[in-house]
LUMKOLLO-517634 format. One record per residue (C-alpha): residue in one letter; residue number from 1; x, y, z. Coordinates in Angstrom, 3 decimals. Each point is the difference from the previous one (the first is absolute). Layout:
<kegus>
+------+------+----------+----------+----------+
: resn : resi :        X :        Y :        Z :
+------+------+----------+----------+----------+
:    a :  NUM :        X :        Y :        Z :
...
+------+------+----------+----------+----------+
</kegus>
This chain:
<kegus>
+------+------+----------+----------+----------+
: resn : resi :        X :        Y :        Z :
+------+------+----------+----------+----------+
:    m :    1 :   40.450 :   23.708 : -131.170 :
:    p :    2 :    0.811 :   -3.303 :   -1.868 :
:    i :    3 :   -1.573 :   -3.125 :    1.290 :
:    g :    4 :    2.283 :   -1.840 :    2.340 :
:    d :    5 :    1.784 :    3.090 :    1.182 :
:    p :    6 :    2.573 :   -1.202 :    2.526 :
:    a :    7 :   -0.523 :    3.096 :    2.242 :
:    v :    8 :   -3.418 :   -1.224 :    1.229 :
:    e :    9 :    0.194 :   -2.927 :    2.521 :
:    p :   10 :   -2.818 :   -2.426 :    0.099 :
:    a :   11 :   -2.103 :    0.017 :    3.316 :
:    e :   12 :    0.619 :   -2.854 :    2.438 :
:    p :   13 :   -2.992 :   -2.291 :    0.538 :
:    e :   14 :   -1.760 :    0.412 :    3.373 :
:    v :   15 :    0.474 :   -2.845 :    2.421 :
:    a :   16 :   -3.028 :   -0.787 :    2.190 :
:    e :   17 :    0.751 :   -0.509 :    3.782 :
:    p :   18 :   -1.011 :   -3.358 :    1.216 :
:    e :   19 :   -3.217 :   -0.051 :    2.008 :
:    a :   20 :    0.213 :   -0.846 :    3.699 :
:    s :   21 :   -0.922 :   -3.448 :    0.714 :
:    a :   22 :   -3.410 :   -0.242 :    1.627 :
:    s :   23 :    1.269 :   -2.737 :    2.275 :
:    a :   24 :    2.814 :    2.133 :    1.665 :
:    e :   25 :   -0.346 :    0.081 :    3.945 :
:    p :   26 :    0.323 :    3.287 :    2.049 :
:    e :   27 :    3.044 :    0.427 :    2.343 :
:    a :   28 :   -0.485 :   -1.537 :    3.488 :
:    e :   29 :    0.050 :    2.399 :    2.995 :
:    p :   30 :    2.872 :   -0.526 :    2.488 :
:    a :   31 :   -1.022 :   -2.079 :    3.080 :
:    s :   32 :   -0.437 :    1.986 :    3.283 :
:    l :   33 :    2.698 :   -0.618 :    2.618 :
:    d :   34 :   -0.831 :   -1.139 :    3.559 :
:    f :   35 :    2.436 :    1.985 :    2.183 :
:    s :   36 :   -1.276 :   -1.748 :    3.113 :
:    s :   37 :    1.029 :   -3.370 :   -1.355 :
:    e :   38 :    2.706 :   -1.743 :    2.097 :
:    d :   39 :    1.062 :   -2.035 :   -3.038 :
:    m :   40 :    0.657 :    3.179 :   -2.023 :
:    y :   41 :    1.929 :    1.447 :    2.896 :
:    s :   42 :    2.101 :   -3.170 :    0.318 :
:    q :   43 :    0.985 :    0.273 :   -3.676 :
:    f :   44 :    0.828 :    3.674 :    0.462 :
:    r :   45 :    2.170 :   -0.712 :    3.090 :
:    a :   46 :    1.764 :   -2.854 :   -1.747 :
:    s :   47 :    0.994 :    2.428 :   -2.746 :
:    l :   48 :    1.897 :    2.212 :    2.472 :
:    p :   49 :    3.746 :   -0.398 :    0.704 :
:    e :   50 :    0.510 :   -2.493 :    2.807 :
:    d :   51 :    1.351 :    2.590 :    2.502 :
:    q :   52 :   -3.132 :    2.121 :   -0.534 :
:    r :   53 :   -2.607 :   -2.716 :    0.101 :
:    e :   54 :    1.147 :   -1.013 :    3.533 :
:    l :   55 :   -0.556 :    3.486 :    1.340 :
:    p :   56 :   -2.896 :    0.088 :    2.569 :
:    i :   57 :   -2.022 :    2.532 :   -2.082 :
:    f :   58 :   -0.166 :   -2.586 :   -2.834 :
:    k :   59 :    0.231 :   -3.222 :    1.963 :
:    d :   60 :   -2.776 :    0.842 :    2.464 :
:    t :   61 :   -2.396 :    1.455 :   -2.554 :
:    k :   62 :   -2.656 :   -2.144 :   -1.654 :
:    s :   63 :   -1.262 :    2.039 :   -2.976 :
:    i :   64 :    0.889 :    2.879 :   -2.234 :
:    s :   65 :   -2.951 :    1.933 :    1.396 :
:    s :   66 :    1.430 :   -0.334 :    3.466 :
:    l :   67 :    3.429 :    1.097 :   -1.218 :
:    a :   68 :   -1.541 :    3.096 :   -1.655 :
:    e :   69 :   -1.824 :    0.858 :    3.242 :
:    q :   70 :    3.195 :   -0.244 :    2.001 :
:    a :   71 :    1.749 :    2.259 :   -2.546 :
:    l :   72 :   -2.778 :    2.645 :    0.349 :
:    n :   73 :    0.164 :   -0.102 :    3.816 :
:    a :   74 :    3.743 :    0.349 :   -0.099 :
:    q :   75 :   -0.402 :    2.996 :   -2.320 :
:    k :   76 :   -2.441 :    1.651 :    2.465 :
:    m :   77 :    2.533 :   -0.402 :    2.837 :
:    l :   78 :    2.815 :    1.784 :   -1.796 :
:    g :   79 :    1.008 :    3.131 :    1.798 :
:    k :   80 :   -1.803 :   -0.957 :    3.295 :
:    p :   81 :    1.995 :   -0.545 :    3.206 :
:    k :   82 :    0.740 :   -3.561 :    0.771 :
:    l :   83 :    0.227 :   -1.752 :    3.361 :
:    p :   84 :    2.342 :   -3.001 :    0.372 :
:    v :   85 :   -1.456 :   -3.193 :    1.278 :
:    p :   86 :    1.048 :   -0.394 :    3.656 :
:    d :   87 :    2.577 :   -2.594 :    0.775 :
:    e :   88 :    0.456 :   -1.659 :    3.396 :
:    s :   89 :    3.727 :    0.325 :   -0.389 :
:    w :   90 :   -0.289 :    3.820 :    0.074 :
:    g :   91 :    1.750 :    1.918 :    2.732 :
:    d :   92 :   -1.260 :    3.038 :    1.886 :
:    n :   93 :    1.158 :    2.406 :   -2.707 :
:    e :   94 :   -1.899 :   -1.811 :   -2.753 :
:    w :   95 :   -3.172 :   -0.221 :    2.058 :
:    n :   96 :    0.168 :    3.673 :    1.040 :
:    d :   97 :    0.494 :    0.995 :   -3.636 :
:    f :   98 :   -3.001 :   -2.126 :   -0.981 :
:    y :   99 :   -2.201 :    1.365 :    2.823 :
:    s :  100 :    1.016 :    3.573 :   -0.867 :
:    k :  101 :   -1.869 :   -0.340 :   -3.284 :
:    l :  102 :   -3.194 :   -1.002 :    1.860 :
:    r :  103 :   -0.207 :    1.607 :    3.387 :
:    p :  104 :   -0.140 :    3.714 :    0.981 :
:    e :  105 :    3.271 :    1.646 :    0.895 :
:    t :  106 :   -0.694 :    0.009 :    3.763 :
:    s :  107 :   -2.442 :   -1.785 :    2.284 :
:    s :  108 :   -1.698 :    3.328 :    0.807 :
:    d :  109 :   -1.070 :    0.298 :   -3.631 :
:    y :  110 :   -2.612 :   -2.764 :    0.580 :
:    e :  111 :   -3.492 :    1.353 :    0.741 :
:    f :  112 :   -2.626 :   -1.942 :    1.956 :
:    p :  113 :   -3.544 :    1.150 :    0.687 :
:    e :  114 :   -0.775 :    1.032 :    3.545 :
:    k :  115 :   -3.019 :   -2.296 :    0.044 :
:    l :  116 :   -1.210 :   -3.047 :   -1.971 :
:    e :  117 :   -3.561 :   -1.233 :   -0.369 :
:    l :  118 :    0.269 :   -3.779 :   -0.263 :
:    k :  119 :   -2.226 :   -3.101 :   -0.017 :
:    l :  120 :    1.425 :   -3.120 :    1.645 :
:    s :  121 :   -2.436 :   -2.157 :   -1.980 :
:    e :  122 :   -2.283 :    0.566 :   -2.978 :
:    d :  123 :   -3.176 :    0.068 :    2.088 :
:    g :  124 :    1.632 :    1.633 :    3.033 :
:    d :  125 :   -0.397 :    3.546 :    1.230 :
:    t :  126 :    2.461 :    2.714 :   -0.973 :
:    k :  127 :    2.697 :    0.583 :    2.578 :
:    e :  128 :    2.231 :    3.037 :    0.374 :
:    f :  129 :    3.713 :   -0.294 :    0.596 :
:    s :  130 :    2.200 :    2.993 :    0.906 :
:    f :  131 :    3.756 :   -0.032 :   -0.486 :
:    d :  132 :    1.840 :    1.438 :    3.009 :
:    e :  133 :    3.366 :    1.667 :   -0.663 :
:    d :  134 :    2.095 :   -2.921 :    1.247 :
:    t :  135 :   -1.820 :   -2.597 :   -2.104 :
:    s :  136 :    0.144 :    2.262 :   -3.110 :
:    n :  137 :    3.733 :    0.596 :    0.392 :
:    e :  138 :    0.724 :   -3.675 :    0.534 :
:    l :  139 :   -1.912 :   -0.948 :   -3.158 :
:    k :  140 :    1.867 :    2.661 :   -1.977 :
:    t :  141 :    3.366 :   -1.312 :    1.204 :
:    v :  142 :   -0.863 :   -3.639 :   -0.777 :
:    s :  143 :   -1.368 :    0.949 :   -3.467 :
:    h :  144 :    3.171 :    1.899 :   -0.840 :
:    e :  145 :    2.222 :   -2.853 :    1.194 :
:    l :  146 :   -2.008 :   -2.447 :   -2.199 :
:    g :  147 :    0.249 :    2.325 :   -2.985 :
:    l :  148 :   -3.754 :    0.330 :   -0.430 :
:    t :  149 :   -1.631 :    2.451 :   -2.360 :
:    k :  150 :   -2.426 :    2.516 :    1.521 :
:    r :  151 :   -2.911 :   -2.135 :   -1.301 :
:    q :  152 :    1.442 :   -3.177 :    1.565 :
:    a :  153 :    0.598 :    1.866 :    3.283 :
:    n :  154 :   -3.653 :    1.070 :    0.115 :
:    q :  155 :   -1.062 :   -3.565 :   -0.600 :
:    l :  156 :    2.215 :   -1.110 :    2.849 :
:    a :  157 :   -1.535 :    2.651 :    2.293 :
:    e :  158 :   -3.515 :   -1.226 :   -0.842 :
:    v :  159 :    0.948 :   -3.620 :    0.825 :
:    w :  160 :    1.539 :    1.272 :    3.273 :
:    a :  161 :   -3.251 :    1.887 :    0.843 :
:    k :  162 :   -2.178 :   -3.015 :   -0.682 :
:    k :  163 :    2.191 :   -2.293 :    2.092 :
:    s :  164 :   -0.065 :    2.532 :    2.860 :
:    l :  165 :   -3.759 :    0.415 :   -0.125 :
:    g :  166 :   -0.442 :   -3.745 :   -0.128 :
:    s :  167 :    2.277 :   -0.547 :    3.014 :
:    n :  168 :   -1.703 :    2.730 :    2.015 :
:    e :  169 :   -3.437 :   -1.368 :   -0.779 :
:    s :  170 :    1.107 :   -3.538 :    0.938 :
:    l :  171 :    1.564 :    1.223 :    3.254 :
:    t :  172 :   -3.122 :    1.996 :    0.911 :
:    s :  173 :   -2.130 :   -3.072 :   -0.632 :
:    q :  174 :    2.232 :   -2.180 :    2.171 :
:    i :  175 :   -0.055 :    2.568 :    2.837 :
:    d :  176 :   -3.772 :    0.332 :   -0.166 :
:    g :  177 :   -0.355 :   -3.760 :    0.077 :
:    s :  178 :    2.303 :   -0.335 :    3.048 :
:    v :  179 :   -1.788 :    2.771 :    1.901 :
:    k :  180 :   -3.387 :   -1.586 :   -0.629 :
:    e :  181 :    1.272 :   -3.349 :    1.298 :
:    q :  182 :    1.401 :    1.724 :    3.102 :
:    v :  183 :   -3.328 :    1.734 :    0.730 :
:    v :  184 :   -1.991 :   -3.228 :   -0.431 :
:    e :  185 :    2.395 :   -1.784 :    2.360 :
:    l :  186 :   -0.380 :    2.667 :    2.682 :
:    q :  187 :   -3.793 :    0.171 :   -0.454 :
:    k :  188 :   -0.174 :   -3.756 :    0.696 :
:    e :  189 :    2.135 :    0.275 :    3.135 :
:    w :  190 :   -1.662 :    3.116 :    1.495 :
:    g :  191 :   -3.551 :   -0.932 :   -1.042 :
:    d :  192 :   -2.619 :    2.475 :    0.994 :
:    q :  193 :    2.640 :    2.050 :    1.832 :
:    y :  194 :    1.787 :    0.746 :   -3.253 :
:    e :  195 :   -1.292 :    3.560 :   -0.536 :
:    v :  196 :    0.688 :    1.026 :    3.598 :
:    k :  197 :    3.460 :   -1.506 :    0.206 :
:    h :  198 :    0.974 :    1.260 :   -3.458 :
:    r :  199 :   -1.049 :    3.506 :    0.957 :
:    a :  200 :    1.903 :   -0.228 :    3.307 :
:    a :  201 :    3.162 :   -1.189 :   -1.846 :
:    n :  202 :   -0.206 :    2.954 :   -2.409 :
:    e :  203 :   -0.521 :    2.489 :    2.823 :
:    a :  204 :    3.014 :   -1.361 :    1.855 :
:    f :  205 :    2.026 :    0.224 :   -3.197 :
:    e :  206 :   -1.055 :    3.596 :   -0.607 :
:    s :  207 :    1.028 :    0.962 :    3.526 :
:    l :  208 :    3.392 :   -1.764 :   -0.114 :
:    s :  209 :    0.904 :    1.137 :   -3.549 :
:    g :  210 :   -0.377 :    3.583 :    1.252 :
:    e :  211 :    2.888 :   -0.782 :    2.407 :
:    i :  212 :    1.855 :   -2.333 :   -2.406 :
:    p :  213 :   -0.287 :    1.365 :   -3.641 :
:    e :  214 :    1.867 :   -3.035 :   -1.360 :
:    l :  215 :   -3.138 :   -2.091 :    0.742 :
:    q :  216 :   -1.885 :    2.048 :   -2.600 :
:    q :  217 :    2.777 :   -0.370 :   -2.539 :
:    l :  218 :   -0.023 :   -3.761 :    0.554 :
:    v :  219 :   -3.712 :   -0.535 :   -0.680 :
:    e :  220 :    0.107 :    2.372 :   -3.024 :
:    w :  221 :    2.895 :   -2.008 :   -1.412 :
:    s :  222 :   -1.916 :   -3.275 :    0.139 :
:    p :  223 :   -3.765 :   -0.587 :    0.266 :
:    i :  224 :    0.785 :   -3.623 :    0.691 :
:    v :  225 :    1.933 :    0.966 :    3.138 :
:    a :  226 :   -2.702 :    2.452 :    1.051 :
:    n :  227 :   -2.720 :   -2.631 :   -0.258 :
:    h :  228 :    1.942 :   -2.991 :    1.309 :
:    p :  229 :   -1.975 :   -1.802 :    2.779 :
:    a :  230 :    3.046 :    0.141 :    2.332 :
:    v :  231 :    0.227 :    3.777 :   -0.370 :
:    m :  232 :   -3.733 :    0.478 :    0.528 :
:    k :  233 :    0.025 :   -2.246 :    3.100 :
:    l :  234 :    2.953 :    1.864 :    1.433 :
:    f :  235 :   -1.596 :    3.432 :   -0.212 :
:    e :  236 :   -3.341 :   -1.346 :    1.221 :
:    r :  237 :    1.765 :   -1.309 :    3.116 :
:    l :  238 :    1.761 :    3.313 :    0.417 :
:    s :  239 :   -3.173 :    2.068 :   -0.243 :
:    p :  240 :   -0.824 :   -0.032 :    3.751 :
:    l :  241 :    3.566 :    0.980 :    0.849 :
:    v :  242 :   -0.082 :    2.821 :   -2.534 :
:    s :  243 :   -3.211 :    1.270 :    1.558 :
:    d :  244 :    1.467 :   -0.168 :    3.490 :
:    l :  245 :    3.047 :    1.972 :   -1.222 :
:    g :  246 :   -2.257 :    2.740 :   -1.312 :
:    l :  247 :    1.646 :    0.017 :   -3.444 :
:    q :  248 :   -2.013 :    1.767 :   -2.732 :
:    g :  249 :    0.012 :   -1.024 :   -3.642 :
:    s :  250 :    0.017 :    2.350 :   -2.939 :
:    g :  251 :   -3.722 :   -0.314 :   -0.369 :
:    n :  252 :    0.388 :   -0.557 :   -3.780 :
:    s :  253 :   -0.808 :   -3.698 :    0.057 :
:    p :  254 :   -3.375 :   -0.923 :   -1.418 :
:    s :  255 :   -0.373 :   -2.450 :    2.903 :
:    m :  256 :   -0.273 :    2.908 :    2.471 :
:    g :  257 :   -3.658 :    0.802 :   -0.579 :
:    f :  258 :   -1.194 :    0.751 :    3.544 :
:    g :  259 :    0.874 :    3.662 :    0.167 :
:    g :  260 :    3.010 :   -0.588 :    2.214 :
:    e :  261 :   -1.306 :   -3.142 :    1.786 :
:    t :  262 :    1.975 :   -3.193 :   -0.338 :
:    v :  263 :   -0.881 :   -3.670 :    0.373 :
:    a :  264 :    1.869 :   -0.073 :    3.291 :
:    s :  265 :   -1.830 :    3.029 :    1.373 :
:    i :  266 :   -3.423 :   -1.350 :   -1.051 :
:    k :  267 :    0.747 :   -3.378 :    1.567 :
:    s :  268 :    1.122 :    1.787 :    3.147 :
:    e :  269 :   -3.211 :    1.971 :    0.176 :
:    i :  270 :   -2.093 :   -3.126 :   -0.451 :
:    d :  271 :    1.916 :   -1.771 :    2.783 :
:    s :  272 :   -0.489 :    3.032 :    2.251 :
:    i :  273 :   -3.782 :   -0.060 :   -0.518 :
:    s :  274 :   -0.167 :   -3.708 :    0.653 :
:    q :  275 :    2.248 :    0.222 :    3.163 :
:    d :  276 :   -1.395 :    3.247 :    1.498 :
:    h :  277 :   -3.661 :   -0.648 :   -0.684 :
:    g :  278 :   -0.104 :   -3.785 :   -0.322 :
:    e :  279 :   -2.411 :   -0.485 :    2.915 :
:    l :  280 :   -2.491 :    2.549 :   -1.356 :
:    i :  281 :    0.213 :   -1.415 :   -3.526 :
:    m :  282 :   -0.611 :   -3.584 :    1.247 :
:    s :  283 :   -2.953 :    0.951 :    2.127 :
:    n :  284 :   -3.607 :   -0.863 :   -0.796 :
:    p :  285 :   -1.500 :    3.229 :   -1.390 :
:    s :  286 :   -3.328 :   -0.669 :    1.643 :
:    t :  287 :    1.653 :    0.219 :    3.499 :
:    l :  288 :    1.631 :    3.355 :   -0.699 :
:    s :  289 :   -1.270 :    3.516 :    0.622 :
:    m :  290 :   -0.888 :    2.205 :   -2.974 :
:    a :  291 :    3.286 :    1.943 :    0.336 :
:    d :  292 :    2.161 :   -3.208 :    0.182 :
:    r :  293 :   -1.937 :   -1.537 :   -2.875 :
:    t :  294 :    0.658 :    3.096 :   -2.159 :
:    r :  295 :    3.687 :    0.006 :    1.014 :
:    r :  296 :    0.294 :   -3.683 :   -0.839 :
:    e :  297 :   -1.477 :    0.550 :   -3.485 :
:    q :  298 :    2.425 :    2.824 :   -0.632 :
:    l :  299 :    2.978 :   -2.147 :    0.953 :
:    l :  300 :   -1.178 :   -2.864 :   -2.200 :
:    s :  301 :   -0.586 :    2.348 :   -2.946 :
:    k :  302 :    3.465 :    1.483 :    0.418 :
:    r :  303 :    1.620 :   -3.392 :    0.187 :
:    s :  304 :   -1.927 :   -1.166 :   -3.087 :
:    a :  305 :    1.154 :    3.103 :   -1.865 :
:    l :  306 :    3.651 :   -0.762 :    0.911 :
:    y :  307 :   -0.399 :   -3.587 :   -1.207 :
:    k :  308 :   -1.287 :    1.310 :   -3.361 :
:    k :  309 :    3.061 :    2.161 :   -0.316 :
:    l :  310 :    2.161 :   -3.115 :    0.413 :
:    h :  311 :   -2.239 :   -2.063 :   -2.272 :
:    p :  312 :   -1.454 :    2.398 :   -2.565 :
:    s :  313 :   -1.028 :   -2.777 :   -2.364 :
:    s :  314 :   -1.957 :   -2.032 :    2.603 :
+------+------+----------+----------+----------+
</kegus>
């Protein structure tokens, strides 16, 4: 081929790429965002349309983190039943509709335990409370009227039980205190005759209550009445008359510990010994015959034994 043949194109010269400058800086990483920042949230809220930024969900929130948390909670609640917030302006229909979503269908659907083991104080003993049928039914009715759930009704029953136990304990303590005061008052007045007169009063009561059953009901109803000084004095005064009438008690009283003998009968026997054999008892033993001396000692021993029955602690 001739030199300078136009069919062959000359090669283009290679162009070298410029070398990167050694002084070029790497790209800066984007700054992290603080989603708890109130300033950032203020800017976000300000960017919203005016009608949206005044909505409570945006107006009452302080950060984007809080807004995101509210959105997640709302997402969790989707599909779950919702209860309206009660309003004091509601009528009976609205309240009944609201309660129907909480309480059982009928009051009989509540279930209370027959017994509860409770402590009235942290360091106190455990007390047992039993629900009688009337109390249980009353609590169920009240719980249903108040629209309580079964759990709330059981909590109400426990409060009721604690209050009842506390009231009973307080009342028992007051009664015991009053009875002790009455006993002390009577002991001061009767002195060393207290045991004898107390026993005589109880024996008269036992005899009369056999004829008048309402007396027994009265003292069982109130220990304060049963131990009142006026009541004890009355029956002590009646004891001789009861003995003369020949009335017999039930024999169930713990005061009747003489195997059928009463205070009045013992006193009567002592008086008989003193009256019928007074001269012999008062005689100088050295002036008596052996038989009279023996008889005198027997009478004194018998009288001493009767006195011990009246005064067992002396």
